[in-house]
C-alpha atoms as a printed R data frame, in Angstrom:
    type eleno elety resid chain resno       x       y       z
1   ATOM     1    CA   MET     A     1  -6.984  -1.896  -1.051
2   ATOM     2    CA   THR     A     2  -9.300  -2.617   1.852
3   ATOM     3    CA   VAL     A     3  -9.167  -4.529   5.100
4   ATOM     4    CA   PHE     A     4 -10.587  -8.020   4.679
5   ATOM     5    CA   PRO     A     5 -13.253  -8.984   7.231
6   ATOM     6    CA   ASP     A     6 -12.859 -11.887   9.609
7   ATOM     7    CA   VAL     A     7 -12.921 -15.137   7.645
8   ATOM     8    CA   VAL     A     8 -12.861 -18.520   9.324
9   ATOM     9    CA   ASN     A     9 -12.752 -21.940   7.748
10  ATOM    10    CA   LEU     A    10 -14.527 -24.013  10.382
11  ATOM    11    CA   PRO     A    11 -13.651 -27.685  10.909
12  ATOM    12    CA   LEU     A    12 -15.397 -30.363   8.878
13  ATOM    13    CA   ARG     A    13 -18.978 -30.861  10.041
14  ATOM    14    CA   PRO     A    14 -22.440 -31.304   8.491
15  ATOM    15    CA   PRO     A    15 -23.597 -28.074   6.797
16  ATOM    16    CA   ALA     A    16 -26.448 -27.390   9.248
17  ATOM    17    CA   MET     A    17 -24.021 -27.571  12.180
18  ATOM    18    CA   LEU     A    18 -21.556 -25.429  10.254
19  ATOM    19    CA   ALA     A    19 -24.291 -22.863   9.585
20  ATOM    20    CA   LYS     A    20 -25.227 -22.786  13.283
21  ATOM    21    CA   ALA     A    21 -21.608 -22.278  14.344
22  ATOM    22    CA   ALA     A    22 -21.116 -19.548  11.738
23  ATOM    23    CA   ALA     A    23 -24.284 -17.723  12.825
24  ATOM    24    CA   SER     A    24 -23.233 -17.913  16.467
25  ATOM    25    CA   LEU     A    25 -19.790 -16.476  15.664
26  ATOM    26    CA   ASP     A    26 -21.396 -13.728  13.611
27  ATOM    27    CA   LEU     A    27 -23.566 -12.736  16.576
28  ATOM    28    CA   LEU     A    28 -20.589 -12.824  18.944
29  ATOM    29    CA   SER     A    29 -18.518 -10.654  16.575
30  ATOM    30    CA   ASN     A    30 -21.314  -8.133  15.929
31  ATOM    31    CA   GLY     A    31 -21.704  -9.077  12.272
32  ATOM    32    CA   ARG     A    32 -18.033  -9.369  11.307
33  ATOM    33    CA   PHE     A    33 -17.956 -13.031  10.326
34  ATOM    34    CA   GLU     A    34 -17.513 -14.340   6.782
35  ATOM    35    CA   LEU     A    35 -17.444 -18.022   5.812
36  ATOM    36    CA   GLY     A    36 -14.785 -19.534   3.564
37  ATOM    37    CA   LEU     A    37 -15.642 -22.903   2.008
38  ATOM    38    CA   GLY     A    38 -14.010 -25.364  -0.348
39  ATOM    39    CA   ALA     A    39 -14.722 -28.713  -1.916
40  ATOM    40    CA   GLY     A    40 -11.940 -30.438   0.022
41  ATOM    41    CA   GLY     A    41  -8.629 -31.830  -1.081
42  ATOM    42    CA   PHE     A    42  -6.851 -33.195   1.977
43  ATOM    43    CA   TRP     A    43  -8.770 -36.431   1.889
44  ATOM    44    CA   ASP     A    44  -6.617 -38.343   4.389
45  ATOM    45    CA   ALA     A    45  -7.243 -35.627   6.974
46  ATOM    46    CA   ILE     A    46 -10.950 -35.543   6.138
47  ATOM    47    CA   LYS     A    47 -11.209 -39.306   6.585
48  ATOM    48    CA   ALA     A    48  -9.277 -39.063   9.865
49  ATOM    49    CA   MET     A    49 -11.958 -36.677  11.176
50  ATOM    50    CA   GLY     A    50 -14.727 -39.058  10.191
51  ATOM    51    CA   GLY     A    51 -15.627 -37.407   6.907
52  ATOM    52    CA   PRO     A    52 -16.349 -39.258   3.660
53  ATOM    53    CA   ALA     A    53 -13.798 -39.686   0.880
54  ATOM    54    CA   ARG     A    54 -15.324 -38.282  -2.302
55  ATOM    55    CA   THR     A    55 -14.251 -37.977  -5.894
56  ATOM    56    CA   PRO     A    56 -13.548 -34.413  -7.075
57  ATOM    57    CA   GLY     A    57 -16.849 -34.369  -8.931
58  ATOM    58    CA   GLU     A    58 -18.784 -35.589  -5.896
59  ATOM    59    CA   ALA     A    59 -17.024 -33.039  -3.704
60  ATOM    60    CA   VAL     A    60 -18.134 -30.104  -5.861
61  ATOM    61    CA   SER     A    61 -21.717 -31.391  -5.995
62  ATOM    62    CA   ALA     A    62 -21.735 -31.883  -2.216
63  ATOM    63    CA   LEU     A    63 -20.405 -28.354  -1.710
64  ATOM    64    CA   GLU     A    64 -23.192 -26.921  -3.846
65  ATOM    65    CA   GLU     A    65 -25.758 -28.753  -1.724
66  ATOM    66    CA   ALA     A    66 -24.009 -27.593   1.452
67  ATOM    67    CA   ILE     A    67 -24.289 -23.956   0.370
68  ATOM    68    CA   GLU     A    68 -28.033 -24.427  -0.180
69  ATOM    69    CA   VAL     A    69 -28.433 -26.013   3.253
70  ATOM    70    CA   ILE     A    70 -26.381 -23.293   4.972
71  ATOM    71    CA   ARG     A    71 -28.354 -20.465   3.388
72  ATOM    72    CA   LEU     A    72 -31.617 -22.232   4.214
73  ATOM    73    CA   PHE     A    73 -30.520 -22.601   7.855
74  ATOM    74    CA   TRP     A    74 -29.651 -18.909   8.113
75  ATOM    75    CA   THR     A    75 -33.273 -17.975   7.345
76  ATOM    76    CA   GLY     A    76 -34.165 -19.175  10.833
77  ATOM    77    CA   GLY     A    77 -37.140 -21.076   9.445
78  ATOM    78    CA   ARG     A    78 -39.124 -23.769  11.208
79  ATOM    79    CA   GLY     A    79 -39.610 -27.307   9.982
80  ATOM    80    CA   LEU     A    80 -36.949 -26.956   7.282
81  ATOM    81    CA   ARG     A    81 -36.621 -29.813   4.826
82  ATOM    82    CA   PHE     A    82 -33.977 -30.574   2.235
83  ATOM    83    CA   ASP     A    83 -33.665 -33.774   0.255
84  ATOM    84    CA   GLY     A    84 -30.313 -33.825  -1.491
85  ATOM    85    CA   SER     A    85 -27.989 -36.527  -2.716
86  ATOM    86    CA   PHE     A    86 -25.485 -35.784   0.050
87  ATOM    87    CA   TYR     A    87 -27.374 -33.887   2.756
88  ATOM    88    CA   GLN     A    88 -30.886 -34.033   4.171
89  ATOM    89    CA   LEU     A    89 -32.944 -31.964   6.585
90  ATOM    90    CA   ALA     A    90 -36.058 -33.508   8.100
91  ATOM    91    CA   GLY     A    91 -38.115 -30.814   9.815
92  ATOM    92    CA   LEU     A    92 -35.246 -28.780  11.289
93  ATOM    93    CA   ASN     A    93 -36.040 -25.738  13.437
94  ATOM    94    CA   ALA     A    94 -33.133 -23.456  12.551
95  ATOM    95    CA   GLY     A    95 -31.416 -20.729  14.530
96  ATOM    96    CA   PRO     A    96 -29.839 -18.485  15.459
97  ATOM    97    CA   VAL     A    97 -30.178 -16.016  12.577
98  ATOM    98    CA   PRO     A    98 -26.863 -14.253  11.804
99  ATOM    99    CA   ALA     A    99 -26.372 -10.616  12.758
100 ATOM   100    CA   HIS     A   100 -25.730  -9.723   9.110
101 ATOM   101    CA   PRO     A   101 -25.939 -11.508   5.736
102 ATOM   102    CA   ILE     A   102 -22.853 -13.717   6.034
103 ATOM   103    CA   GLY     A   103 -20.844 -13.909   2.848
104 ATOM   104    CA   ILE     A   104 -19.795 -17.291   1.492
105 ATOM   105    CA   TRP     A   105 -16.360 -17.219  -0.128
106 ATOM   106    CA   LEU     A   106 -14.914 -19.935  -2.345
107 ATOM   107    CA   GLY     A   107 -11.243 -20.503  -3.154
108 ATOM   108    CA   ALA     A   108 -12.000 -21.819  -6.635
109 ATOM   109    CA   TYR     A   109  -9.603 -22.690  -9.448
110 ATOM   110    CA   LYS     A   110 -11.116 -25.342 -11.716
111 ATOM   111    CA   PRO     A   111 -14.051 -24.877 -14.108
112 ATOM   112    CA   ARG     A   112 -16.830 -26.456 -12.018
113 ATOM   113    CA   MET     A   113 -15.794 -24.625  -8.865
114 ATOM   114    CA   LEU     A   114 -15.510 -21.337 -10.747
115 ATOM   115    CA   ALA     A   115 -18.989 -21.868 -12.168
116 ATOM   116    CA   LEU     A   116 -20.306 -22.634  -8.681
117 ATOM   117    CA   THR     A   117 -18.749 -19.400  -7.456
118 ATOM   118    CA   GLY     A   118 -20.648 -17.490 -10.114
119 ATOM   119    CA   ARG     A   119 -23.934 -19.225  -9.322
120 ATOM   120    CA   ALA     A   120 -23.910 -19.351  -5.548
121 ATOM   121    CA   ALA     A   121 -21.037 -17.552  -3.792
122 ATOM   122    CA   ASP     A   122 -20.645 -14.009  -2.525
123 ATOM   123    CA   GLY     A   123 -16.908 -13.848  -3.086
124 ATOM   124    CA   TRP     A   124 -13.926 -15.465  -4.791
125 ATOM   125    CA   VAL     A   125 -10.614 -15.712  -2.923
126 ATOM   126    CA   PRO     A   126  -7.864 -17.410  -4.983
127 ATOM   127    CA   SER     A   127  -4.161 -17.411  -4.139
128 ATOM   128    CA   LEU     A   128  -1.290 -16.511  -6.404
129 ATOM   129    CA   GLY     A   129   0.959 -19.539  -6.616
130 ATOM   130    CA   ARG     A   130  -2.004 -21.824  -7.161
131 ATOM   131    CA   VAL     A   131  -3.021 -19.621 -10.076
132 ATOM   132    CA   THR     A   132  -0.913 -17.235 -12.157
133 ATOM   133    CA   PRO     A   133  -1.840 -13.626 -12.941
134 ATOM   134    CA   ALA     A   134  -2.187 -14.644 -16.585
135 ATOM   135    CA   ASP     A   135  -4.828 -17.251 -15.656
136 ATOM   136    CA   LEU     A   136  -6.934 -14.933 -13.520
137 ATOM   137    CA   GLY     A   137  -8.723 -13.350 -16.465
138 ATOM   138    CA   GLU     A   138  -9.995 -16.657 -17.831
139 ATOM   139    CA   ALA     A   139 -11.035 -17.801 -14.351
140 ATOM   140    CA   ALA     A   140 -12.895 -14.539 -13.702
141 ATOM   141    CA   ALA     A   141 -14.667 -14.865 -17.057
142 ATOM   142    CA   ARG     A   142 -15.967 -18.303 -16.064
143 ATOM   143    CA   ILE     A   143 -17.355 -16.818 -12.850
144 ATOM   144    CA   ASP     A   144 -18.969 -13.955 -14.752
145 ATOM   145    CA   ASP     A   145 -20.542 -16.280 -17.341
146 ATOM   146    CA   ALA     A   146 -22.007 -18.506 -14.628
147 ATOM   147    CA   ALA     A   147 -23.330 -15.479 -12.762
148 ATOM   148    CA   HIS     A   148 -25.041 -14.166 -15.894
149 ATOM   149    CA   ALA     A   149 -26.563 -17.592 -16.574
150 ATOM   150    CA   ALA     A   150 -27.953 -17.642 -13.026
151 ATOM   151    CA   GLY     A   151 -29.422 -14.161 -13.382
152 ATOM   152    CA   ARG     A   152 -26.848 -12.601 -11.071
153 ATOM   153    CA   ASP     A   153 -24.770  -9.459 -11.479
154 ATOM   154    CA   PRO     A   154 -21.096 -10.539 -11.670
155 ATOM   155    CA   ALA     A   155 -20.112  -7.267 -10.033
156 ATOM   156    CA   ALA     A   156 -21.876  -8.419  -6.864
157 ATOM   157    CA   ILE     A   157 -19.308 -11.207  -6.435
158 ATOM   158    CA   ARG     A   158 -16.325  -9.719  -4.618
159 ATOM   159    CA   ARG     A   159 -12.802 -10.659  -5.695
160 ATOM   160    CA   VAL     A   160 -10.070 -10.973  -3.036
161 ATOM   161    CA   LEU     A   161  -6.564 -12.166  -3.871
162 ATOM   162    CA   ASN     A   162  -3.970 -13.778  -1.612
163 ATOM   163    CA   VAL     A   163  -0.618 -12.430  -2.761
164 ATOM   164    CA   GLY     A   164   3.000 -12.107  -1.684
165 ATOM   165    CA   ALA     A   165   4.749  -8.811  -1.143
166 ATOM   166    CA   ASP     A   166   6.951  -9.182  -4.232
167 ATOM   167    CA   LEU     A   167   4.488  -7.491  -6.600
168 ATOM   168    CA   SER     A   168   4.954  -3.884  -7.623
169 ATOM   169    CA   ALA     A   169   2.382  -1.151  -7.143
170 ATOM   170    CA   GLU     A   170   1.733  -1.324 -10.879
171 ATOM   171    CA   ASP     A   171   1.056  -5.078 -10.588
172 ATOM   172    CA   PHE     A   172  -1.475  -4.547  -7.819
173 ATOM   173    CA   ALA     A   173  -3.168  -1.732  -9.730
174 ATOM   174    CA   ALA     A   174  -3.466  -3.888 -12.854
175 ATOM   175    CA   LEU     A   175  -5.060  -6.693 -10.848
176 ATOM   176    CA   ALA     A   176  -7.584  -4.224  -9.443
177 ATOM   177    CA   LEU     A   177  -8.375  -2.426 -12.693
178 ATOM   178    CA   GLU     A   178  -8.218  -5.321 -15.145
179 ATOM   179    CA   GLN     A   179  -9.334  -8.299 -13.032
180 ATOM   180    CA   GLY     A   180 -11.733  -6.636 -10.592
181 ATOM   181    CA   PHE     A   181  -9.926  -7.447  -7.325
182 ATOM   182    CA   ASP     A   182 -10.829  -4.906  -4.654
183 ATOM   183    CA   THR     A   183  -8.867  -6.437  -1.757
184 ATOM   184    CA   PHE     A   184  -5.452  -8.051  -1.393
185 ATOM   185    CA   ILE     A   185  -4.289 -10.237   1.472
186 ATOM   186    CA   THR     A   186  -0.551 -10.174   2.131
187 ATOM   187    CA   SER     A   187   1.816 -11.561   4.731
188 ATOM   188    CA   PRO     A   188   2.073  -9.656   8.036
189 ATOM   189    CA   GLU     A   189   5.824  -9.544   7.434
190 ATOM   190    CA   VAL     A   190   5.532  -7.190   4.433
191 ATOM   191    CA   GLY     A   191   7.206  -4.349   6.339
192 ATOM   192    CA   ASP     A   192   6.692  -0.629   6.738
193 ATOM   193    CA   ALA     A   193   7.876   0.265   3.229
194 ATOM   194    CA   PHE     A   194   5.099  -1.815   1.703
195 ATOM   195    CA   ILE     A   195   2.466  -0.298   3.973
196 ATOM   196    CA   HIS     A   196   3.577   3.324   3.678
197 ATOM   197    CA   GLU     A   197   4.837   3.401   0.087
198 ATOM   198    CA   VAL     A   198   3.340   0.628  -2.021
199 ATOM   199    CA   VAL     A   199  -0.219   0.719  -0.657
200 ATOM   200    CA   PRO     A   200  -0.726   4.488  -1.165
201 ATOM   201    CA   ARG     A   201   0.770   4.214  -4.652
202 ATOM   202    CA   VAL     A   202  -1.642   1.411  -5.536
203 ATOM   203    CA   ARG     A   203  -4.584   3.510  -4.386
204 ATOM   204    CA   GLU     A   204  -3.318   6.434  -6.441
205 ATOM   205    CA   LEU     A   205  -2.908   4.324  -9.586
206 ATOM   206    CA   VAL     A   206  -6.325   2.722  -9.194
207 ATOM   207    CA   ALA     A   207  -7.975   6.124  -8.715
208 ATOM   208    CA   GLN     A   208  -6.208   7.422 -11.813
209 ATOM   209    CA   GLY     A   209  -7.225   4.382 -13.830
210 ATOM   210    CA   ARG     A   210 -10.865   4.607 -12.823
211 ATOM   211    CA   GLY     A   211 -10.919   8.325 -13.438
212 ATOM   212    CA   SER     A   212  -9.704   7.894 -17.006
213 ATOM   213    CA   GLY     A   213 -12.049   4.977 -17.732
């Protein structure tokens, strides 16, 4: 189990502005910023902030374009152009360049979003409750297949899981060894017993499992 870096979901804004804000925060935090993105879902709130209402399919396609625009912006290039169905750049002079390669994390659950994670994201961060432990294997396989198809190493896509504190050490170890999760995010109210007893036991079980593999 490791400490998860700073992750911020910034308010709705065009991807170039989002990229600029993310790069600025990364510089201010000395390279500790990571960017969590999603396709949307709270459409009333999005409309209230001036954003467009999109179908689920349009939202995933727009997110894929947004990731391209964000990564293009982070190069710091001059005269950047992008002609997408949802977003356009017309000779943008980008900057600032982030202090480190900012990771893009997707909280994906459905097939198209999982495939997008495999093609374009640096990390996958689902939450138990929205997905069951039994479903994680199939979801991870979709990510891996998409990564392979895109010429990427699936192992380069980090797996972080939002969980409650009601799992046993054996449960956590199985998620790490069988599903590839290397980090777990829990509630700050987990208590001392979890921190001083469960966490060391998970590390011990994972080390044993990897040593026998």
